[in-house]
C-alpha positions as CSV (number, residue, x, y, z in Angstrom):
1,M,132.2,-38.6,92.5
2,N,134.9,-38.7,89.7
3,I,138.3,-37.9,91.0
4,K,141.0,-37.1,88.7
5,L,144.2,-35.9,89.9
6,N,146.4,-33.6,88.6
7,K,149.5,-34.5,90.4
8,P,150.9,-37.6,92.4
9,F,149.2,-37.8,95.6
10,A,151.9,-38.7,98.0
11,A,153.6,-37.3,101.4
12,N,156.7,-35.4,101.1
13,S,155.7,-34.3,97.2
14,A,154.0,-31.2,95.9
15,M,150.3,-31.9,95.5
16,D,147.5,-30.2,94.1
17,E,145.3,-28.3,96.7
18,F,142.2,-29.4,94.7
19,D,143.5,-33.3,94.2
20,V,144.0,-33.2,98.2
21,K,140.4,-31.8,98.8
22,Q,138.9,-34.4,96.4
23,I,140.6,-37.6,98.2
24,K,139.7,-36.2,101.5
25,K,136.0,-35.6,100.8
26,A,136.0,-39.4,98.9
27,L,137.5,-41.0,102.3
28,N,135.7,-38.7,104.5
29,R,132.3,-39.9,102.5
30,L,133.5,-43.5,103.1
31,G,134.2,-43.1,106.7
32,Y,138.1,-43.4,106.4
33,Y,138.9,-39.6,107.2
34,K,137.7,-37.3,109.9
35,P,139.3,-33.8,109.4
36,Y,140.5,-31.6,112.6
37,E,137.2,-29.8,113.8
38,K,138.7,-26.6,113.9
39,I,139.7,-26.7,110.1
40,G,137.5,-29.3,108.3
41,I,138.5,-30.4,105.1
42,T,140.8,-28.2,103.2
43,G,143.5,-28.8,100.4
44,I,146.4,-29.2,102.8
45,P,147.7,-32.9,103.2
46,D,148.0,-34.0,106.7
47,A,149.1,-37.5,108.1
48,G,145.1,-38.3,108.6
49,V,144.3,-38.5,104.9
50,F,147.5,-40.6,104.2
51,A,146.6,-43.3,107.1
52,A,143.1,-43.0,105.7
53,L,144.1,-43.5,102.0
54,K,146.3,-46.5,103.3
55,S,143.3,-48.2,105.2
56,F,141.3,-48.0,102.2
57,Q,143.7,-49.4,99.8
58,Q,144.2,-52.5,102.2
59,D,140.6,-52.8,102.7
60,H,139.8,-52.8,99.0
61,G,142.8,-55.2,98.2
62,L,145.1,-52.2,96.5
63,Q,148.8,-51.9,97.4
64,A,148.8,-50.0,101.0
65,T,151.1,-47.5,99.9
66,G,149.3,-44.4,101.3
67,S,150.0,-42.4,97.9
68,A,148.3,-42.3,94.7
69,K,149.1,-41.6,91.1
70,P,147.0,-40.1,88.2
71,S,147.2,-43.5,86.5
72,D,147.1,-46.2,89.2
73,E,144.0,-48.1,90.2
74,T,143.4,-46.6,93.8
75,I,141.8,-43.4,92.2
76,P,139.2,-45.2,90.1
77,K,138.4,-47.6,93.4
78,L,137.8,-44.6,95.3
79,S,135.9,-42.7,93.0
80,S,133.6,-45.7,92.4
81,E,133.4,-46.6,96.1
82,A,132.5,-42.6,96.8
83,S,130.1,-42.5,94.0
84,Q,128.0,-45.4,95.6
85,K,124.8,-43.9,97.1
86,K,124.9,-45.8,100.7
87,S,122.7,-45.5,103.1
88,R,124.4,-44.4,106.4
89,K,123.9,-42.1,109.0
90,Y,126.2,-39.0,109.7
91,I,126.1,-35.8,111.6
92,W,126.7,-32.6,109.5
93,R,129.8,-30.8,110.6
94,T,131.1,-27.4,110.0
95,V,134.1,-25.5,111.2
96,G,131.7,-22.9,112.4
97,D,133.1,-19.8,111.5
98,S,132.0,-16.7,109.8
99,K,133.3,-18.5,106.1
100,V,130.5,-21.1,106.4
101,R,127.7,-20.7,104.1
102,S,124.6,-19.9,105.8
103,S,122.6,-22.8,104.3
104,Y,125.2,-25.2,105.7
105,A,125.4,-23.2,109.2
106,T,121.7,-24.5,109.6
107,L,123.0,-28.1,108.9
108,E,125.5,-28.0,111.2
109,G,124.9,-31.1,113.9
110,T,121.9,-32.3,111.9
111,V,121.6,-36.2,111.5
112,R,121.7,-36.9,108.0
113,N,121.5,-40.2,105.4
114,L,124.4,-40.1,102.6
115,S,121.4,-40.1,100.1
116,D,120.7,-36.7,101.2
117,S,121.5,-33.5,99.1
118,P,123.9,-31.6,99.2
119,D,126.7,-33.6,100.5
120,P,129.3,-31.8,102.8
121,G,132.6,-30.5,100.9
122,E,130.3,-30.5,97.9
123,E,130.5,-27.0,97.1
124,F,133.6,-25.3,96.1
125,N,135.7,-24.3,98.9
126,C,133.5,-26.0,101.5
127,S,135.2,-27.4,104.5
128,C,132.1,-29.2,105.9
129,W,132.3,-33.1,106.8
130,A,130.4,-35.7,107.4
131,E,131.0,-37.5,111.1
132,F,129.5,-40.9,110.9
133,I,127.4,-42.4,113.3
134,D,128.6,-45.9,114.8
135,E,125.3,-48.1,114.4
136,Q,126.9,-50.3,117.1
137,D,127.4,-47.8,119.4
138,T,124.1,-46.4,118.9
139,K,122.6,-49.8,119.5
140,K,124.6,-50.4,122.8
141,N,123.6,-46.6,123.8
142,C,119.9,-47.9,122.9
143,E,119.9,-51.0,124.9
144,S,121.5,-49.3,128.0
145,E,118.8,-46.8,127.8
146,R,116.1,-49.3,127.7
147,R,117.7,-51.0,130.7
148,R,117.8,-47.5,132.7
149,K,114.2,-46.9,131.8
150,D,113.1,-50.5,132.9
151,E,115.0,-50.2,136.0
152,A,113.1,-46.9,136.5
153,Q,109.6,-48.1,135.9
154,R,110.2,-50.7,138.2
155,K,111.3,-48.4,140.9
156,V,108.3,-46.4,140.2
157,R,105.9,-49.5,140.5
158,E,107.6,-50.2,143.8
159,L,107.1,-46.9,145.2
160,S,103.7,-46.7,143.9
161,E,102.7,-49.9,145.4
162,R,104.5,-48.4,148.7
163,F,102.8,-45.3,148.6
164,N,99.3,-46.8,148.4
165,D,100.1,-49.1,151.2
166,L,101.1,-46.2,153.3
167,V,97.5,-44.4,152.1
168,I,95.7,-47.6,152.9
169,R,97.5,-47.7,156.6
170,L,96.8,-43.6,157.2
171,Q,93.2,-44.2,156.2
172,Q,93.2,-47.4,158.9
173,L,94.8,-45.0,161.7
174,I,92.3,-41.8,160.4
175,D,89.5,-44.4,161.3
176,E,90.9,-45.7,164.3
177,G,91.4,-41.9,165.7
178,K,87.3,-41.1,165.0
179,G,86.9,-44.3,166.6
180,L,88.7,-43.4,169.7
181,V,87.6,-39.8,169.8
182,A,83.6,-41.1,169.4
183,S,84.2,-43.6,172.0
184,A,85.6,-41.0,174.4
185,R,82.7,-38.9,174.0
């Protein structure tokens, strides 16, 4: 990803829509920016993109202003980081309206890897984005599900043993009943 700003990127200034989309896409790819679900990645600057840029700058030892100029060090660093093919899982998200490309609509909700092609937001006027899967939460959920499964299996074993005991007791009662009937004859 090679970001080239046409104008300075700063709150309370006139910005180029294409610049805004490039920065949003790069920050989304890096897990810093998540767009509003009803509009996706657009050329409209919002508070979230400035906060995301500031976080990116802090994490990479840059002056944390939440803004960027075509000539400063933020843009080359953002381009470099976003260009790296990282192995990270995400869910493909679309706005879900009639403007979504049919090929992208079929990707909605699918789990993908950053190394997969195409990228959300890659095509001109694409508003799709990546919703990253937190692997720590996934691991916690897996551990929780495993504990629930183990507990369910334990209960099934207990109930199965109890059922077998009841079947044995029932057979004993049937045998006793047959013995009583035979002796009564």
